[in-house]
Wavefront OBJ file of the C-alpha trace (Angstrom):
o trace
v -10.885 -34.089 -3.395
v -12.424 -30.839 -4.576
v -13.996 -28.355 -2.193
v -17.447 -29.389 -0.992
v -19.207 -26.143 -1.826
v -22.548 -27.347 -0.363
v -21.069 -27.761 3.115
v -19.204 -24.490 2.732
v -22.357 -22.640 1.625
v -24.138 -23.628 4.852
v -21.384 -21.944 6.881
v -21.426 -18.882 4.645
v -25.190 -18.595 5.098
v -24.841 -18.732 8.885
v -22.200 -16.016 8.768
v -24.344 -13.874 6.435
v -27.284 -14.024 8.832
v -25.077 -12.935 11.733
v -23.571 -10.189 9.584
v -27.024 -8.766 8.780
v -27.935 -8.705 12.469
v -24.861 -6.648 13.295
v -25.061 -4.331 10.289
v -27.629 -1.970 11.805
v -25.435 -1.212 14.815
v -22.378 -0.843 12.609
v -24.259 1.630 10.401
v -25.107 3.706 13.490
v -21.442 3.712 14.482
v -20.459 4.912 11.010
v -22.932 7.790 11.267
v -21.548 8.747 14.687
v -18.007 8.609 13.345
v -18.884 10.821 10.357
v -20.506 13.409 12.607
v -17.559 13.349 15.012
v -15.106 13.706 12.135
v -16.858 16.769 10.745
v -16.958 18.366 14.188
v -13.285 17.626 14.868
v -12.142 18.903 11.482
v -14.025 22.148 11.898
v -12.656 22.567 15.411
v -9.138 21.758 14.330
v -9.261 24.389 11.615
v -10.023 26.993 14.241
v -7.718 25.803 17.043
v -4.946 23.932 15.191
v -4.159 21.852 18.272
v -2.988 18.245 18.309
v -2.927 17.383 22.009
v -4.930 14.160 21.991
v -4.518 13.072 18.398
v -2.178 10.608 16.784
v -1.925 12.921 13.783
v -1.739 16.588 13.007
v -3.955 17.872 10.242
v -2.721 19.988 7.341
v -5.436 22.065 5.671
v -3.298 23.011 2.676
v -5.507 23.851 -0.293
v -8.634 24.368 1.808
v -10.374 27.720 1.558
v -13.367 29.388 3.206
v -15.779 27.840 0.700
v -14.861 24.287 1.715
v -14.200 23.972 5.436
v -12.536 20.566 5.459
v -12.606 19.086 1.946
v -10.689 19.983 -1.206
v -12.568 19.841 -4.513
v -10.957 18.929 -7.829
v -9.528 22.183 -9.215
v -7.041 21.544 -12.007
v -8.036 19.340 -14.946
v -4.921 18.147 -16.774
v -4.440 17.409 -20.459
v -0.661 16.952 -20.423
v 1.137 14.939 -17.777
v 3.180 11.785 -17.184
v 2.672 8.880 -14.788
v 5.172 6.136 -14.012
v 4.352 3.079 -11.943
v 6.071 -0.102 -10.824
v 4.592 -3.283 -9.426
v 6.065 -6.632 -8.530
v 5.325 -10.323 -8.272
v 7.471 -13.220 -7.171
v 7.935 -16.973 -7.206
v 9.041 -18.079 -3.782
v 11.387 -20.848 -2.752
v 9.955 -24.256 -3.650
v 11.472 -26.983 -1.488
v 10.318 -29.618 -3.956
v 12.711 -28.284 -6.600
v 16.333 -29.493 -6.856
v 17.739 -26.127 -5.735
v 16.767 -23.158 -3.612
v 15.919 -20.056 -5.592
v 13.311 -17.351 -5.998
v 12.374 -14.909 -8.729
v 11.124 -11.320 -8.581
v 9.410 -9.855 -11.630
v 9.094 -6.060 -11.734
v 6.547 -4.513 -14.101
v 6.937 -0.914 -15.249
v 4.333 1.295 -16.930
v 5.333 4.740 -18.214
v 2.533 6.819 -19.788
v 2.886 10.279 -21.318
v -0.319 12.158 -22.156
v -0.647 15.216 -24.367
v 0.609 16.275 -27.784
v 3.542 13.836 -27.646
v 1.628 10.941 -26.081
v 3.612 7.751 -25.584
v 3.443 4.525 -23.580
v 6.152 2.090 -22.498
v 5.439 -1.269 -20.870
v 8.283 -3.528 -19.752
v 8.993 -6.221 -17.192
v 12.290 -7.136 -15.585
v 12.579 -10.650 -14.130
v 15.512 -11.397 -11.839
v 16.510 -14.822 -10.564
v 18.021 -15.109 -7.084
v 19.824 -18.445 -6.866
v 23.368 -17.862 -5.577
v 23.973 -18.344 -1.883
v 24.541 -14.629 -1.294
v 21.317 -13.809 -3.162
v 19.234 -15.891 -0.784
v 20.322 -14.298 2.474
v 20.843 -10.929 4.118
v 24.240 -10.994 5.771
v 25.405 -8.932 8.718
v 28.103 -6.588 7.430
v 30.364 -6.589 10.485
v 29.504 -9.963 11.962
v 28.702 -13.609 11.322
v 24.930 -13.309 11.342
v 22.672 -13.864 8.353
v 18.956 -14.305 7.694
v 17.310 -16.209 4.807
v 15.068 -14.274 2.426
v 11.842 -16.246 2.412
v 8.167 -16.102 3.358
v 7.144 -12.638 4.638
v 10.675 -11.292 4.264
v 10.497 -12.079 0.549
v 7.390 -9.874 0.354
v 9.402 -7.085 1.948
v 12.272 -7.677 -0.486
v 9.872 -7.432 -3.428
v 8.313 -4.177 -2.195
v 11.794 -2.678 -1.827
v 12.703 -3.759 -5.368
v 9.519 -2.074 -6.638
v 10.382 1.323 -5.155
v 14.035 0.986 -6.203
v 12.917 0.323 -9.780
v 10.656 3.383 -9.679
v 13.497 5.542 -8.359
v 15.759 4.289 -11.172
v 13.192 5.116 -13.877
v 12.507 8.564 -12.407
v 16.249 9.172 -12.173
v 16.586 8.577 -15.917
v 13.541 10.645 -16.888
v 13.622 14.061 -18.505
v 10.783 15.994 -16.874
v 9.017 18.281 -19.326
v 5.461 17.912 -18.026
v 3.998 17.304 -14.555
v 5.142 13.783 -13.623
v 3.997 11.534 -10.797
v 5.377 8.197 -9.589
v 2.854 5.681 -8.234
v 3.155 2.460 -6.277
v 0.335 0.080 -5.484
v -0.460 0.089 -1.777
v 1.214 1.808 1.157
v 4.550 3.603 1.028
v 6.120 1.269 3.544
v 8.080 -1.956 3.929
v 6.007 -4.773 5.397
v 7.003 -8.272 6.477
v 9.623 -7.244 9.058
v 8.098 -8.184 12.475
v 9.841 -11.568 12.432
v 13.253 -9.906 12.219
v 12.658 -7.058 14.663
v 15.682 -8.184 16.702
v 17.996 -8.235 13.676
v 18.874 -4.642 12.962
v 21.112 -5.525 10.024
v 18.110 -6.995 8.165
v 16.045 -3.864 8.788
v 18.973 -1.648 7.756
v 19.430 -3.592 4.508
v 15.792 -3.332 3.474
v 14.711 -0.020 4.995
v 17.790 2.212 5.169
v 19.757 0.863 2.199
v 16.677 0.021 0.125
v 13.424 1.861 0.785
v 14.885 5.042 2.253
v 17.646 5.302 -0.331
v 15.021 5.047 -3.087
v 12.956 7.824 -1.491
v 16.075 9.956 -1.102
v 16.868 9.472 -4.786
v 13.350 10.531 -5.776
v 13.465 13.504 -3.404
v 16.673 14.737 -5.020
v 14.882 14.876 -8.389
v 11.740 16.681 -7.213
v 11.197 19.988 -9.013
v 8.320 21.956 -10.480
v 7.483 19.149 -12.918
v 8.307 16.068 -10.840
v 5.425 15.925 -8.386
v 7.083 13.151 -6.387
v 5.791 9.719 -5.447
v 2.587 8.473 -3.818
v 1.160 5.161 -2.669
v -2.379 4.386 -3.839
v -4.405 1.927 -1.748
v -7.728 0.693 -3.096
v -10.363 -0.343 -0.524
v -8.119 0.561 2.434
v -8.704 -1.167 5.746
v -6.985 1.485 7.879
v -8.510 2.881 11.078
v -6.097 5.718 11.817
v -8.723 8.480 11.690
v -11.261 6.261 13.444
v -8.880 5.698 16.352
v -8.043 9.391 16.415
v -11.737 10.176 16.799
v -12.209 7.528 19.482
v -9.539 9.204 21.549
v -11.804 12.239 21.793
v -15.358 10.925 21.998
v -15.110 7.642 23.944
v -16.869 7.978 27.295
v -14.809 5.150 28.786
v -11.508 6.642 27.811
v -8.666 5.777 30.165
v -5.486 7.827 29.910
v -3.604 5.319 32.041
v -4.491 2.211 30.073
v -4.376 3.811 26.655
v -7.415 1.760 25.656
v -10.924 2.687 24.645
v -14.064 0.626 24.960
v -13.922 -1.044 21.554
v -10.216 -1.889 21.532
v -9.156 -5.494 21.866
v -7.121 -6.032 24.969
v -9.031 -3.427 26.950
v -10.223 -4.318 30.428
v -13.282 -2.146 29.897
v -16.173 -4.463 29.104
v -18.979 -1.943 28.607
v -19.628 -0.162 25.316
v -20.215 3.567 25.568
v -22.946 5.389 23.665
v -20.321 7.077 21.483
v -18.648 3.830 20.456
v -17.383 3.740 16.865
v -15.505 0.454 17.176
v -14.922 -1.383 13.920
v -15.500 1.670 11.726
v -12.984 2.048 8.915
v -11.604 5.384 7.722
v -13.027 4.811 4.255
v -16.521 4.419 5.727
v -16.173 7.744 7.498
v -15.085 9.669 4.414
v -17.621 7.964 2.170
v -20.229 10.176 3.839
v -18.093 13.336 3.806
v -16.276 13.495 0.468
v -17.973 13.991 -2.872
v -16.477 12.562 -6.065
v -13.145 14.224 -6.808
v -12.789 15.683 -3.307
v -9.980 14.845 -0.911
v -9.676 15.114 2.831
v -7.154 17.261 4.682
v -3.700 15.707 4.940
v -2.971 13.764 8.114
v 0.618 14.226 9.264
v 2.609 12.188 11.797
v 2.356 13.856 15.188
v 6.091 13.359 15.723
v 7.940 14.961 12.849
v 11.703 14.339 12.906
v 12.097 15.409 9.290
v 13.112 11.882 8.305
v 13.073 10.707 4.701
v 10.568 7.928 5.449
v 7.964 9.959 7.361
v 4.691 9.366 5.536
v 1.486 11.406 5.589
v -1.841 10.414 4.046
v -5.183 11.684 2.841
v -8.365 10.131 1.459
v -9.719 10.726 -2.019
v -13.171 9.974 -3.426
v -12.399 8.568 -6.885
v -16.069 7.932 -7.630
v -16.197 4.169 -7.194
v -14.625 4.152 -3.729
v -12.604 6.040 -1.146
v -8.890 5.525 -1.806
v -6.061 6.136 0.637
v -3.172 8.189 -0.715
v 0.156 8.070 1.109
v 2.736 10.743 0.446
v 6.166 11.494 1.967
v 6.277 14.531 4.228
v 8.948 16.128 2.042
v 6.623 15.737 -0.937
v 4.059 18.125 0.569
v 5.004 21.493 -0.854
v 2.546 24.159 -1.885
v -1.178 23.710 -2.479
v -0.757 23.733 -6.251
v 1.387 20.588 -6.294
v -1.138 18.701 -4.152
v -3.912 19.912 -6.479
v -1.949 18.525 -9.427
v -1.498 15.148 -7.706
v -5.228 15.076 -6.995
v -5.993 15.868 -10.639
v -3.600 13.215 -11.976
v -5.147 10.564 -9.734
v -8.697 11.460 -10.734
v -7.807 11.441 -14.424
v -6.107 8.076 -14.048
v -8.994 6.506 -12.130
v -11.434 7.759 -14.771
v -9.391 5.967 -17.418
v -9.131 2.853 -15.278
v -12.823 2.688 -14.252
v -12.079 3.500 -10.630
v -8.441 2.388 -10.397
v -5.383 4.161 -11.882
v -4.792 2.679 -15.322
v -1.024 3.036 -14.964
v -1.138 0.776 -11.882
v -3.294 -1.718 -13.768
v -0.783 -1.943 -16.598
v 2.225 -2.176 -14.282
v 0.480 -5.062 -12.537
v -0.186 -6.788 -15.861
v 3.519 -6.592 -16.632
v 4.462 -7.960 -13.214
v 1.902 -10.726 -12.692
v 3.124 -14.333 -12.795
v 0.263 -16.714 -13.571
v 0.053 -20.426 -12.793
v 1.289 -21.414 -16.256
v 4.330 -19.154 -15.809
v 5.058 -20.760 -12.449
v 4.887 -24.274 -13.892
v 7.125 -23.235 -16.786
v 9.634 -21.725 -14.348
v 9.755 -24.908 -12.259
v 10.059 -27.148 -15.344
v 12.856 -24.974 -16.726
v 14.772 -25.176 -13.449
v 14.479 -28.977 -13.488
v 15.432 -29.216 -17.179
v 18.482 -26.952 -17.016
v 19.812 -28.616 -13.881
v 19.652 -32.056 -15.507
v 23.134 -31.447 -16.906
v 24.167 -34.742 -18.480
v 20.634 -35.678 -19.421
v 19.842 -37.793 -16.363
v 16.706 -37.029 -14.416
v 17.510 -34.411 -11.763
v 16.304 -34.762 -8.226
v 12.657 -33.900 -7.730
v 10.711 -34.648 -4.573
v 8.148 -37.423 -4.520
v 5.595 -34.832 -3.463
v 6.269 -32.789 -6.594
v 5.957 -35.870 -8.786
v 2.721 -36.886 -7.074
v 1.140 -33.619 -8.192
v 1.824 -34.535 -11.805
v 0.682 -38.178 -11.620
v -2.689 -39.139 -10.165
v -2.553 -42.354 -8.168
v -6.133 -43.325 -8.985
l 1 2 3 4 5 6 7 8 9 10 11 12 13 14 15 16 17 18 19 20 21 22 23 24 25 26 27 28 29 30 31 32 33 34 35 36 37 38 39 40 41 42 43 44 45 46 47 48 49 50 51 52 53 54 55 56 57 58 59 60 61 62 63 64 65 66 67 68 69 70 71 72 73 74 75 76 77 78 79 80 81 82 83 84 85 86 87 88 89 90 91 92 93 94 95 96 97 98 99 100 101 102 103 104 105 106 107 108 109 110 111 112 113 114 115 116 117 118 119 120 121 122 123 124 125 126 127 128 129 130 131 132 133 134 135 136 137 138 139 140 141 142 143 144 145 146 147 148 149 150 151 152 153 154 155 156 157 158 159 160 161 162 163 164 165 166 167 168 169 170 171 172 173 174 175 176 177 178 179 180 181 182 183 184 185 186 187 188 189 190 191 192 193 194 195 196 197 198 199 200 201 202 203 204 205 206 207 208 209 210 211 212 213 214 215 216 217 218 219 220 221 222 223 224 225 226 227 228 229 230 231 232 233 234 235 236 237 238 239 240 241 242 243 244 245 246 247 248 249 250 251 252 253 254 255 256 257 258 259 260 261 262 263 264 265 266 267 268 269 270 271 272 273 274 275 276 277 278 279 280 281 282 283 284 285 286 287 288 289 290 291 292 293 294 295 296 297 298 299 300 301 302 303 304 305 306 307 308 309 310 311 312 313 314 315 316 317 318 319 320 321 322 323 324 325 326 327 328 329 330 331 332 333 334 335 336 337 338 339 340 341 342 343 344 345 346 347 348 349 350 351 352 353 354 355 356 357 358 359 360 361 362 363 364 365 366 367 368 369 370 371 372 373 374 375 376 377 378 379 380 381 382 383 384 385 386 387 388 389 390 391 392 393 394 395 396 397 398 399
């Protein structure tokens, strides 16, 4: 039976009423967080201390005119952007065999006198036994690639594809590689006790791709960044809470608005629930970026990621960048300019990411065609291959 939207609407209305009641207090918390952020950034510029913060702050590119924001400085007419994105069809237990497919979309745009655009997609089927698992190299252990681990596998394939394209590129103009979302591998908590799985995806996949890109970085290759639209991060918010919360407890490590805290009261400085993007929405003007937030512990590892926030006009975006990619102010200015130019073309979102996504996306018709093709090709001698009763029931209505 279809969704009963009338019953659902009643619940949505109840939630909306509760949301409106809480909005006023949330707005006050946002204002407090913005004020605290401005005060901390000004103080940090003068003291450059990081005692109680989860991040250090790099003020590269900031001058006396702008105390803690960086305006757009370098409009670009000639540059290149390359992006990869991915989509997948997971294992369907109703099909006659186990398999999954990863489709990588690539967009490569050159702007200027020799403007050019290349759009391609690369589908890869994983069906052999060794394709479907990650095997321990020096032991008998193995782990199936499915569910959240398949998401991690896809994200690794995306960055590997980007590294391959950049490795084959002749850099004649400022060039930037972009990925959609964070520069990280997600989907690994379920295998935290299996180091060989983490090594396969992170060390041999993600980190090797970053190392390949790093080896190519020069005056024209600006490196690689992760662009997150409508970010839900609270890194800066938590950093601020560590300084302004009146109920701060050094022993517990919790503040009054954290879940799991034994402190029940809410202090007058509480900024619980405030997102980083809400803070910078009141600080950054269009085209401006924040200072760069660096990991407090810097071991000079290939996968150490910093971030900053950028007002692209329609929203506050989060930009993640490897530590080794932060060179001089000019290169960061160029990255900022490329991103603003791309978001202008894409009505608030980088057009190169949009096109890479269009190459990667697998729609419902594609998924049905994939499943039907698997069934057809596995029929062999022309007899009907095995297909679960559940799968057949979706094609034939009983009533």
